[in-house]
N, C-alpha and C positions, 0 to 999 in steps of 0.2 A: 707423502707424495713429493716426488722430486720434480723439478722443472717449474714449480710455481713460485712466483715472487710474492712479496707482501701484498701487492695490489690484487693479484689473482686469488690468493687464499681468502681475502676478505670478501670477494664477490662470490666465491664458490663455497657454499655452505654444505652442499650435499656431495658425497663421494660419487664418482662415476667418470664417464668419458664425456669430454666437452669438445665441441666443434668450434674451431676458431678460424675465421678467414683471414689470411694474411695477404695483403696486396702489395706487391713489389713492382716498382717501375722497371720496365725492361731497360737493359743497358743501352745507352745511347750509342749508336753506331758512329764512330769517328773514322772516316776514311782518309787516308793520305794517298798521294799519287792519283788525284782526280783531275784529269785533263779536260779542257774545253777544246773541242775540235771545231774549227771554223772552216767552212767550205761550201761548195755548190752541191745542191741536192735536186732530185727530180721533183719532190714535193716538200712542203713545209714553209712556214712563214719566216721570211728573212729577219734576222735579229732576235728571234725567239728561241731561247735555250730550252732544250729538252733533256732530262736525265735519261740515260740509256744504260741498262744493266746487262744486255746481251746483244750480240750482233743481229740476231733475229729481230730484236726490237728496233734496231736501226733500219733494217730493211722494211719492216712493216710501217714505220713512221715516215721514212724519207724516200721510199721507192727503190728502184733499181740503181745500181752504180752507174754513174755517167761514164761514157766511153772515154772522154778526155779528162776525167777527173781523178783525183787521188784520195779524196776524203773517205770513200767507202773502204778502200784498201787500208788506209791508216787506222780506221776504227776496227776493222777486222783484225789487223795485226795486234792492236791493243788487247783485244779479248783473247786472241790466240796465245799471247804471252802472259796470261794470268791476270789481266786487268779485270776489275770488278764493277767499276762505275765510271762513267764519263758523261759529259754534257756535249751535245751536238748543237751547233748554232748555224743554221743555214745563212748563207750570205748571198745577197742579190748579185746576179751576174751582169756586169756592165763592161763596156769597152775599157773604161778607166776604173779599176777596182779600189782606188784610194777612198772615195766617198763611202761606199758600202762597208769597207773595212773599218773606217773610223766609226761609223754608226754601230757596227757589230761590237767593236771593242768597248764603246761606251756602254752598251747593254750588258757586257760582262761584269761591269762594276757591281751589279746587284748580286752576283753569285759569290758567296763567301766560301763555298765548299771547294772551289777549284784552286789548284796550286800549280797549274801548268797550262799554257796556251799553245795549241798546235794548229798551224794553218798550212796544211800540205799543198793546197792549191797555189799558194804564192810562189812556190819554187819555179813554176812554169810561166808565171805572169811576166809581162814586160815591166821592167823596173823592179824586179824581185828584191833586190837589195834594199831599196827604199821602203818597200812594203814590209819586209821583215824587220827593218829598223823601227817601223811604226809599232809593230807588235812588241818589240823589245822595250821601246819607250813606255808603252802602256804598262807592261809588267813592272818596269822600274818604278814608275810613278805609283802604281798600286802597292808595291812593297814599301815605299816611303810613307804612304798613307796608312800603313799598318793593316791593310786588308787587301787580299788578292794574291795573284800568282807571283812567284818569284822568277 
């Protein structure tokens, strides 16, 4: 009998066919290029990150695209260009977005899977350069701490 090791031949004293269950762990999916999209949504809890694997999931979870927003278009473009997984983090809409942005960025610290932060809404906000610098500073600090986006 070929294919039997010493342990197997000692346990199997009768010739025949034997059934053996072999359980293998599924390969762990390791994704790269996983962005976190921050922005304004019709529905959703501000600061709460949700994994999204298709644009239809985005629409079902966060509602229709906002007329004055860019988040839905950015997420749609991500999937249209071959993206597989992203996180969407709704941000509270206020006159001064600095507070909500800071709170949202702090919440991202718990997400180890992300390696990019996109905040498309900030481009049209007053003080856009300062807000974008907040995102860059967050990413820089996360990279120095060894966990987070680059």
